C-alpha positions in Angstrom: -0.1 0.0 0.0 1.2 3.6 -0.7 2.5 5.6 2.1 1.2 9.1 2.7 4.1 11.6 3.0 2.4 14.8 4.1 -0.8 16.5 5.0 -1.7 20.1 4.0 -5.1 21.2 4.9 -6.6 23.7 2.5 -9.1 26.1 4.3 -11.3 28.8 3.2 -10.5 32.5 4.0 -12.5 35.6 3.0 -9.4 37.9 3.5 -6.2 36.3 1.9 -3.9 39.1 2.9 -4.9 39.3 6.5 -4.5 35.5 6.6 -1.1 35.6 5.2 -0.2 38.4 7.6 -1.5 36.6 10.7 0.3 33.2 9.8 3.5 35.0 9.0 3.8 37.8 11.3 2.0 36.3 14.4 2.7 32.5 14.0 6.1 32.5 12.3 5.0 30.8 9.2 6.7 31.3 5.7 4.7 32.2 2.6 5.9 29.6 0.1 3.6 30.3 -2.8 0.6 32.5 -3.7 -1.5 32.7 -6.8 -1.9 34.9 -8.6 0.9 37.1 -7.2 -0.8 40.5 -7.1 -4.3 39.5 -5.7 -3.9 36.0 -4.6 -7.0 33.6 -4.2 -4.7 30.7 -3.0 -1.6 30.5 -0.8 0.6 27.8 0.8 2.4 28.6 4.2 4.9 26.4 6.2 6.5 26.5 9.5 9.0 23.7 10.1 7.3 20.5 8.9 3.8 21.9 9.1 2.0 23.3 6.0 -1.4 24.8 5.6 -3.1 26.3 2.4 -5.9 28.9 2.2 -8.2 29.5 -0.7 -10.9 32.2 -1.3 -12.6 30.1 -4.0 -14.4 26.8 -4.6 -16.4 26.7 -1.3 -20.0 27.2 -0.8 -20.0 28.2 2.8 -20.4 31.9 3.4 -18.1 31.9 6.3 -15.1 29.7 7.1 -16.1 26.7 9.5 -14.4 23.7 10.8 -15.8 21.5 13.6 -12.3 20.4 14.8 -9.1 22.1 15.2 -5.6 22.0 13.7 -3.1 20.6 16.1 0.5 21.5 15.8 3.3 19.7 17.6 6.0 22.1 18.9 9.2 22.1 20.8 8.4 25.3 22.9 4.7 25.8 23.4 5.4 28.6 26.0 7.4 30.6 23.4 4.5 30.4 21.1 2.2 31.5 23.8 4.3 34.4 24.7 4.5 35.5 21.1 0.7 35.2 20.3 -1.1 36.0 23.7 -1.4 39.8 23.0 -2.1 39.3 19.1 -4.6 36.3 19.0 -7.6 35.1 21.0 -6.3 32.5 23.5 -9.0 30.0 24.0 -7.2 27.4 26.2 -4.1 27.2 28.2 -1.4 27.2 28.8 -2.3 23.9 30.6 -0.6 20.6 31.2 -3.0 17.7 30.5 -3.2 14.3 32.0 -2.0 12.9 28.8 1.4 14.5 29.4 1.1 17.4 26.9 1.5 21.1 27.5 -1.0 23.0 25.2 -2.5 26.3 24.3 -5.3 26.8 21.7 -5.9 30.1 19.9 -8.4 31.4 17.3 -6.9 32.6 14.0 -8.1 35.6 12.0 -10.6 33.3 10.3 -12.1 31.8 13.4 -10.3 28.5 13.0 -9.1 27.0 16.3 -5.4 26.2 16.3 -3.9 24.0 19.1 -0.2 23.9 19.9 1.3 21.2 22.1 4.5 19.6 23.4 5.4 16.5 25.3 6.1 17.3 29.0 6.9 15.5 32.2 5.3 18.3 34.2 2.4 17.7 36.6 -1.0 18.2 35.1 -2.4 21.7 35.9 -6.0 21.0 35.1 -8.5 18.1 35.8 -9.3 15.4 33.4 -12.6 16.1 31.4 
C-alpha cells in the first residue's frame, strides 16, 4: 500500500492578505507560494514540517467553518504562547493535561481553532474532562 508523505489542509478564507499576515507575522509561518501574485486567491504557508493552504474560491460556505481544530506539535509551546497571547484570542491554556502534553489553543483571524502542544513530564495543571 502507498504511504502518505504529508498533510496540507486547504482552508477557506475571506481575507487572503489578512490570513497571510496573521500566519507569517504572528505565528512565524513562511509564505511559500501564492497565486496569482498581485491579488492571491490561494496560498501555501509552512512552519517547520507543518504546511497549511488557504483559498478564497471553490467553497459554498459563506463563512469559514471547521468542527475540529488544527493541532501543531512544537518544541516550545510557551514561546509560542508568549508571542501570540497579545495578538490572537487565546481559547485554552497554557495547561498541562493528564496525557502529558502542555498545550495552548488560539483562534486565528478566520475563526479557526489552532492548538499547539509539546510533550512534557510536568504535573497536570487541570482536571481530566
